[in-house]
SELUMDREN-895347 format. One line per 2 residues: their letters; for each residue x, y, z of N, C-alpha, C. Coordinates in steps of 0.1 Angstrom, whole numbers. Last residue first. Layout:
N
A> X:Y:Z:X:Y:Z:X:Y:Z | ...
This chain:
325
AG> 57:27:178:46:32:187:33:30:180 | 76:19:160:80:19:174:69:24:183
WV> 73:14:133:72:28:138:77:29:153 | 75:-14:131:84:-5:123:84:9:130
DK> 56:-23:150:70:-29:150:79:-19:143 | 34:-11:141:39:-7:154:53:-12:155
LV> 30:-23:116:34:-9:117:39:-5:130 | 23:-49:125:36:-47:118:40:-32:117
RV> -1:-44:138:10:-50:145:23:-48:138 | -17:-33:118:-15:-25:130:-2:-31:137
WN> -19:-54:99:-12:-41:96:-8:-33:108 | -34:-72:114:-20:-75:110:-12:-63:106
DG> -59:-60:116:-51:-62:128:-37:-65:125 | -72:-58:90:-65:-46:96:-56:-49:108
MI> -82:-79:75:-88:-66:73:-80:-54:80 | -67:-101:85:-66:-97:71:-71:-82:69
KR> -77:-102:112:-63:-101:109:-61:-95:95 | -105:-106:107:-100:-94:115:-85:-92:112
TQ> -103:-131:95:-109:-120:88:-104:-107:94 | -94:-148:115:-86:-146:103:-90:-133:95
SE> -116:-146:133:-102:-142:137:-93:-139:125 | -136:-157:118:-137:-143:122:-124:-138:126
SF> -122:-177:90:-128:-175:104:-129:-160:107 | -131:-181:56:-122:-175:66:-129:-174:80
GR> -150:-189:38:-146:-198:48:-136:-194:58 | -161:-172:20:-151:-181:15:-146:-192:25
KL> -176:-156:36:-183:-166:28:-174:-176:22 | -156:-141:47:-164:-150:56:-171:-161:48
LA> -149:-126:24:-139:-134:32:-146:-145:40 | -173:-113:18:-168:-123:9:-157:-132:15
ET> -176:-95:40:-186:-106:38:-181:-117:29 | -153:-79:36:-155:-87:48:-164:-99:46
LN> -161:-68:11:-149:-77:12:-149:-85:24 | -183:-53:16:-185:-65:8:-173:-74:9
PF> -173:-31:30:-180:-41:38:-182:-54:30 | -164:-14:8:-154:-22:16:-161:-33:24
EG> -177:4:-8:-182:-10:-8:-173:-19:0 | -164:28:-7:-176:27:1:-181:13:1
IT> -144:26:-26:-140:24:-12:-153:22:-3 | -159:8:-54:-155:20:-47:-151:16:-32
RI> -162:-18:-63:-159:-8:-72:-153:5:-66 | -167:-44:-53:-159:-34:-45:-153:-24:-55
GE> -184:-55:-70:-187:-58:-56:-178:-49:-47 | -161:-62:-95:-175:-60:-92:-177:-64:-77
PN> -129:-46:-92:-137:-58:-92:-152:-55:-89 | -125:-15:-111:-123:-23:-100:-132:-35:-100
II> -109:-8:-142:-122:-9:-135:-120:-19:-123 | -94:4:-169:-93:4:-155:-106:3:-148
KG> -82:-10:-199:-94:-5:-192:-91:-7:-177 | -47:-7:-200:-59:-9:-207:-71:-3:-199
FN> -21:-3:-190:-31:-11:-182:-43:-14:-190 | 9:-5:-203:-4:0:-207:-14:-8:-200
TL> 42:6:-194:32:-4:-194:19:3:-199 | 61:26:-199:65:14:-192:55:2:-193
RR> 72:49:-223:60:42:-217:65:29:-211 | 97:73:-214:92:62:-221:80:55:-215
AY> 86:102:-196:96:96:-206:90:84:-213 | 69:112:-177:68:118:-190:77:111:-201
GK> 72:100:-152:59:107:-155:58:112:-169 | 94:84:-150:95:98:-145:83:106:-148
DH> 79:65:-175:91:67:-166:92:82:-163 | 44:63:-175:56:67:-182:67:69:-172
TL> 22:57:-159:28:46:-167:39:50:-176 | 14:81:-146:19:69:-138:27:59:-147
WE> 5:96:-168:16:101:-159:22:89:-152 | -17:81:-176:-6:83:-185:7:88:-178
FF> -32:83:-154:-27:70:-157:-15:71:-167 | -39:110:-156:-32:105:-144:-25:92:-147
NK> -53:111:-180:-41:118:-179:-32:113:-167 | -77:98:-173:-68:91:-182:-54:98:-181
DH> -84:105:-138:-87:105:-152:-76:98:-160 | -96:94:-106:-85:99:-115:-90:97:-129
GQ> -115:83:-90:-115:98:-91:-105:103:-101 | -97:56:-75:-110:62:-79:-108:77:-80
TF> -78:37:-71:-74:49:-79:-86:58:-82 | -66:15:-47:-78:22:-52:-73:35:-59
DT> -50:-5:-38:-45:3:-49:-57:10:-55 | -55:-23:-15:-63:-23:-27:-57:-16:-39
GI> -43:-42:5:-37:-30:-1:-43:-28:-15 | -46:-61:35:-52:-55:23:-44:-43:18
GI> -24:-88:46:-34:-77:48:-39:-72:35 | -3:-111:63:-11:-107:52:-22:-97:56
AD> 8:-126:83:17:-118:75:10:-112:62 | -7:-144:96:-3:-133:104:6:-123:95
EG> -14:-166:81:-25:-157:84:-20:-145:92 | 11:-173:54:4:-175:67:-5:-164:71
VI> 21:-173:29:28:-165:39:22:-167:53 | 6:-192:14:21:-192:13:27:-185:25
NM> -20:-188:20:-16:-202:20:0:-203:19 | -23:-161:14:-22:-166:28:-17:-180:29
VY> -24:-162:-14:-12:-156:-8:-11:-161:7 | -49:-174:-18:-37:-180:-24:-24:-175:-17
EI> -66:-156:-5:-65:-170:0:-52:-177:-5 | -63:-134:-22:-60:-133:-8:-57:-147:-2
AE> -74:-145:-46:-60:-141:-45:-55:-140:-31 | -100:-149:-37:-93:-160:-42:-78:-157:-41
VY> -108:-122:-33:-106:-131:-22:-99:-144:-25 | -109:-115:-60:-100:-108:-51:-97:-117:-39
DD> -131:-130:-68:-117:-132:-74:-106:-126:-66 | -150:-118:-53:-147:-132:-50:-134:-136:-56
VT> -153:-93:-65:-147:-94:-51:-143:-108:-48 | -145:-101:-99:-154:-98:-89:-147:-98:-75
AD> -132:-94:-132:-130:-99:-118:-141:-93:-109 | -130:-86:-157:-142:-93:-154:-142:-98:-139
VG> -105:-75:-161:-116:-66:-159:-129:-73:-156 | -89:-105:-147:-88:-92:-154:-100:-83:-151
AR> -88:-129:-135:-100:-126:-143:-100:-113:-150 | -63:-126:-121:-65:-137:-131:-77:-134:-141
LF> -51:-92:-118:-59:-104:-113:-62:-114:-125 | -39:-71:-129:-30:-81:-124:-38:-93:-118
PT> -59:-54:-138:-50:-58:-148:-40:-69:-143 | -73:-48:-112:-78:-59:-121:-68:-63:-132
FM> -61:-47:-81:-60:-40:-94:-62:-50:-105 | -62:-55:-55:-73:-60:-63:-73:-53:-77
TV> -34:-67:-35:-41:-57:-42:-53:-63:-50 | -24:-75:-2:-29:-80:-15:-37:-70:-22
GV> 6:-71:15:-8:-65:13:-12:-69:-1 | 27:-89:35:22:-88:21:8:-82:22
FG> 58:-86:53:44:-85:52:39:-83:38 | 86:-102:70:79:-92:62:64:-94:61
GH> 102:-121:82:94:-112:90:87:-101:83 | 113:-138:63:122:-129:69:114:-118:77
DA> 92:-153:54:102:-160:62:112:-151:69 | 80:-133:38:73:-138:50:83:-145:59
IF> 98:-131:17:95:-119:25:89:-123:38 | 97:-158:7:110:-152:12:107:-140:21
KL> 71:-162:-2:76:-169:9:89:-163:15 | 71:-144:-24:61:-142:-13:66:-150:0
EE> 91:-154:-40:93:-141:-34:83:-139:-22 | 79:-179:-46:92:-179:-39:95:-165:-33
DS> 57:-173:-60:55:-180:-47:68:-178:-39 | 63:-139:-74:63:-154:-74:60:-160:-60
KN> 41:-111:-78:52:-117:-71:51:-133:-71 | 35:-88:-105:31:-98:-96:43:-105:-90
RP> 45:-70:-124:41:-65:-111:38:-75:-101 | 47:-86:-147:59:-80:-141:57:-75:-127
HE> 27:-115:-145:28:-101:-148:40:-95:-141 | 7:-143:-146:20:-138:-148:20:-123:-152
KL> -15:-152:-121:-14:-145:-133:0:-140:-135 | -12:-170:-100:-25:-169:-105:-25:-161:-119
GS> 15:-167:-94:10:-181:-95:-4:-181:-100 | 20:-141:-89:22:-146:-103:17:-160:-105
PL> -2:-125:-67:7:-136:-70:8:-139:-84 | 0:-89:-61:-7:-101:-64:2:-112:-68
CH> 3:-61:-38:8:-70:-49:-2:-81:-51 | 11:-37:-18:0:-39:-27:5:-48:-39
SY> 32:-37:-1:20:-31:4:8:-34:-5 | 54:-58:9:48:-55:-4:34:-50:0
CV> 76:-46:35:63:-51:29:63:-50:14 | 97:-54:63:94:-46:51:81:-53:45
PK> 107:-51:98:99:-57:87:97:-48:75 | 142:-40:102:127:-40:106:119:-47:95
QS> 166:-40:91:165:-46:105:151:-46:110 | 173:-48:57:165:-41:67:165:-48:81
EL> 187:-66:41:194:-54:47:186:-48:58 | 169:-84:31:181:-89:39:188:-77:47
IV> 151:-68:18:146:-77:28:158:-81:37 | 169:-56:-1:163:-48:9:158:-56:21
ET> 175:-79:-16:186:-72:-9:180:-63:2 | 150:-85:-27:157:-95:-19:167:-88:-10
ST> 146:-61:-42:137:-65:-31:144:-74:-22 | 166:-63:-62:166:-52:-52:157:-55:-40
KE> 156:-86:-75:170:-86:-68:170:-74:-58 | 130:-79:-84:132:-90:-75:146:-89:-67
GV> 121:-43:-83:126:-55:-89:129:-66:-79 | 90:-29:-69:105:-30:-69:109:-43:-76
HS> 65:-23:-62:69:-20:-76:84:-22:-79 | 66:-31:-34:56:-35:-44:60:-34:-58
LD> 81:-27:-11:87:-32:-23:78:-36:-34 | 87:-3:15:77:-10:6:84:-14:-7
CM> 98:2:47:102:-1:33:92:-9:26 | 85:25:70:84:11:65:89:11:51
IG> 103:44:93:95:45:80:96:31:74 | 119:51:116:106:44:117:97:47:105
VR> 145:59:118:135:69:121:121:63:122 | 159:35:112:162:43:124:151:53:128
NM> 149:26:88:148:18:100:150:26:112 | 158:47:72:144:45:73:141:36:86
EA> 185:43:75:179:56:80:164:54:82 | 189:19:62:193:20:76:186:32:82
VI> 180:26:36:173:16:44:176:17:59 | 200:45:29:186:49:30:178:39:38
ER> 222:28:28:222:39:38:207:44:40 | 215:13:7:217:6:20:216:16:31
GF> 215:32:-13:202:26:-9:203:19:4 | 242:36:-16:234:47:-11:220:41:-6
GS> 247:11:-28:253:15:-16:246:26:-9 | 216:-2:-42:229:5:-43:235:7:-29
LG> 202:-34:-48:202:-22:-39:216:-15:-40 | 200:-43:-84:200:-45:-69:201:-32:-61
GD> 196:-40:-111:210:-40:-106:211:-42:-91 | 175:-54:-133:176:-51:-119:191:-52:-114
RE> 160:-40:-161:171:-48:-156:175:-44:-142 | 126:-29:-154:138:-29:-161:149:-38:-154
YC> 103:-30:-139:101:-29:-153:114:-27:-161 | 105:-28:-111:102:-41:-117:101:-41:-133
GT> 134:-7:-102:120:-12:-102:118:-24:-110 | 163:-7:-82:157:-8:-95:142:-13:-93
GV> 177:18:-60:177:5:-66:169:5:-79 | 183:45:-53:183:34:-42:184:20:-49
LN> 181:62:-74:194:62:-67:195:50:-56 | 162:42:-96:165:55:-90:178:53:-82
QT> 146:26:-124:158:28:-116:158:42:-109 | 110:18:-121:123:19:-128:135:22:-118
NY> 88:13:-104:89:7:-117:103:7:-124 | 98:31:-80:85:30:-87:88:26:-101
CM> 114:20:-49:114:24:-64:100:23:-70 | 106:18:-22:120:21:-26:122:25:-40
QV> 79:34:-6:83:23:-16:97:27:-21 | 74:41:27:80:46:14:84:34:6
VG> 53:52:53:56:41:44:63:47:31 | 49:75:67:51:63:75:55:51:66
VG> 52:110:71:53:99:62:57:86:69 | 51:133:87:40:123:88:41:111:79
LQ> 72:150:89:60:155:82:49:145:81 | 91:134:100:85:145:108:73:151:102
KF> 97:119:77:91:113:89:85:123:98 | 110:139:62:97:134:58:90:126:69
IE> 133:142:77:124:154:75:110:149:71 | 145:117:76:139:121:88:130:133:87
VY> 151:118:48:143:108:53:137:112:66 | 169:139:44:155:141:40:146:130:45
GI> 194:129:49:187:137:60:173:140:56 | 203:119:26:199:110:36:191:117:47
QD> 198:130:-5:200:135:8:195:126:19 | 192:129:-32:205:123:-28:209:127:-14
EF> 158:123:-30:169:128:-38:182:121:-34 | 135:116:-17:147:117:-9:159:123:-16
AH> 118:112:-39:117:125:-31:128:127:-21 | 123:86:-47:129:97:-55:128:110:-47
AN> 112:64:-37:121:71:-28:128:83:-35 | 77:60:-43:91:61:-48:100:68:-38
QF> 53:63:-32:55:51:-40:69:51:-47 | 49:72:3:55:74:-11:54:61:-18
GY> 22:82:25:31:72:19:37:77:6 | 5:90:55:12:95:43:22:85:38
II> -24:78:67:-10:76:67:-4:82:54 | -53:89:82:-45:90:70:-30:89:73
GT> -81:73:96:-68:78:98:-60:78:85 | -114:83:97:-104:75:89:-91:81:92
KG> -136:81:126:-130:88:115:-120:78:108 | -147:74:150:-155:72:138:-150:80:126
EE> -132:74:173:-139:87:169:-147:86:156 | -121:49:174:-129:53:185:-138:66:181
KA> -105:49:151:-116:39:152:-126:44:163 | -87:69:157:-96:71:145:-108:61:146
RT> -74:57:178:-82:69:181:-92:71:169 | -61:36:165:-71:33:175:-80:45:178
ID> -44:52:150:-53:43:143:-64:40:153 | -29:64:170:-37:73:162:-48:65:154
AT> -14:43:178:-24:48:188:-34:57:180 | 4:40:158:-7:31:158:-18:35:168
TR> 12:73:147:15:62:155:2:52:154 | 3:92:129:17:92:131:21:79:139
VP> -23:102:109:-17:90:116:-2:91:117 | -48:127:110:-35:122:106:-30:111:115
LV> -83:120:103:-72:126:111:-59:120:107 | -116:128:89:-102:122:89:-94:128:99
LD> -140:141:93:-140:128:86:-127:120:88 | -137:165:104:-149:157:109:-149:143:103
DC> -117:177:90:-113:170:102:-125:163:109 | -114:189:65:-123:177:66:-120:169:79
EA> -95:208:67:-109:212:63:-119:201:65 | -73:193:73:-78:202:83:-92:207:80
ML> -70:179:49:-74:172:61:-79:181:72 | -63:200:32:-75:193:30:-80:186:42
QN> -38:207:44:-49:217:43:-62:210:41 | -23:184:40:-26:189:53:-38:198:54
SK> -22:184:12:-29:173:19:-33:177:33 | -7:207:7:-20:206:2:-29:196:9
VI> 17:197:20:11:210:24:-4:210:20 | 23:175:4:19:173:18:13:186:24
ND> 29:187:-21:18:178:-20:13:176:-5 | 52:201:-13:40:209:-17:27:200:-16
VT> 69:180:-8:65:188:3:53:196:-1 | 70:172:-35:64:163:-25:60:171:-13
AQ> 84:193:-47:70:190:-51:63:181:-42 | 109:190:-33:100:202:-32:86:199:-36
FG> 118:164:-40:116:168:-27:106:180:-26 | 100:151:-69:112:153:-61:108:159:-47
EW> 75:127:-80:79:141:-76:92:140:-68 | 64:104:-87:76:108:-95:81:121:-90
VS> 50:101:-61:54:90:-70:66:94:-78 | 34:109:-30:46:111:-39:48:99:-48
VT> 14:103:-15:16:117:-17:28:120:-25 | -10:77:-10:2:82:-17:2:97:-19
CN> -20:65:22:-24:73:10:-11:79:3 | -30:39:40:-17:45:35:-20:52:22
AA> -57:43:62:-52:40:49:-39:46:47 | -82:32:86:-70:39:83:-65:35:69
TL> -108:23:87:-102:29:99:-90:37:96 | -136:25:67:-122:24:67:-116:31:79
GG> -163:22:61:-159:19:74:-144:17:75 | -173:32:37:-167:19:37:-162:14:50
RR> -181:58:45:-191:48:40:-186:34:41 | -155:68:48:-164:66:60:-175:56:57
MD> -146:69:22:-139:61:32:-147:58:44 | -164:87:12:-165:73:8:-158:64:17
EF> -155:110:24:-168:106:27:-170:91:23 | -130:112:12:-130:109:26:-144:105:30
LE> -138:117:-15:-130:105:-12:-131:101:3 | -150:142:-11:-158:130:-16:-151:117:-13
RN> -129:159:-6:-138:155:5:-147:143:2 | -100:145:-22:-110:155:-20:-120:150:-9
WK> -75:130:-42:-78:136:-29:-89:147:-29 | -80:101:-59:-80:115:-60:-84:122:-47
AI> -61:72:-47:-73:79:-52:-71:94:-52 | -43:53:-38:-38:65:-46:-49:72:-53
IL> -37:33:-10:-47:41:-18:-41:52:-25 | -27:6:7:-24:15:-4:-36:20:-11
GD> -37:-8:29:-23:-5:28:-18:3:16 | -64:-1:48:-60:-3:34:-46:1:33
IV> -79:-16:76:-68:-8:71:-65:-11:56 | -101:-17:101:-101:-19:87:-90:-10:81
IA> -110:-33:130:-100:-24:125:-99:-27:110 | -145:-42:134:-131:-45:131:-123:-32:128
DD> -171:-35:135:-164:-37:148:-149:-38:146 | -181:-35:110:-182:-23:117:-174:-23:130
HL> -176:-62:103:-169:-52:96:-169:-39:104 | -194:-75:120:-180:-77:122:-172:-66:115
ER> -218:-65:110:-214:-62:124:-199:-64:126 | -217:-76:85:-217:-62:86:-213:-58:100
PT> -218:-104:90:-207:-98:83:-206:-83:85 | -231:-107:125:-233:-107:110:-220:-102:103
M> -219:-126:152:-219:-114:145:-223:-116:130
């Protein structure tokens, strides 16, 4: 197979996209041959605002059902591939929308939420994010993890502090993930994970999605798709070829105000970080350029089998384990 033929034949899953929702985004997903994606519908929002986001997202998907379909099970991912559409998994980047109600976990599962990050950069009722002193997983957080395990929502630890992450990994009876992270072995950054953290999650049955967000890549804004593949290779050498996938963190379509909202605690309070210039690696500037990643992996020396695993097969397996279907 040529790289393009392999890409077109493979299951291609992006473990984290937070791009601007519109038909143009879905059209670009199809150009990129994306089979499914975990798309963020909640960051700083509480319960009601998150429900409102899901209502709007449902309406947009219904209007664009020639391009996308909702994903509740891994069978839906297979169906998306067969129908030439992109399956949309709803995900949170913060457990804040659960508020202080354990029962909300099941409600959101019923609304189609499949992945929830436990914290977004700072403290919430569950635990602590990566930008402040880490107090670990709370007692309430342990109950939330148990309920997420029960209903079939994956625990995501990408923006979570090291102590809280460790305790979630040990507490969860199902695999957990870093849906979108990079190794601090290539660049020191509060959002990047140490070799020890990467090994720990993999040793406990967890999963690592590698991001291409340039502020966290070694080459920064000068990064190319080959620099992204370097990071994938680095992580795979630690976690193995069965515990790794893609989680780009695509933010295309958003303006400066959106990043200001993301980088302040609760969306408005103290500044947590300043990303500087936001530009994706050359060669994969947009979702439509996803085939270039498959080609770059093969060029780096990854086998066809390894490339299929990284591009999506591994995500399908671990999601089926968590979701139960």
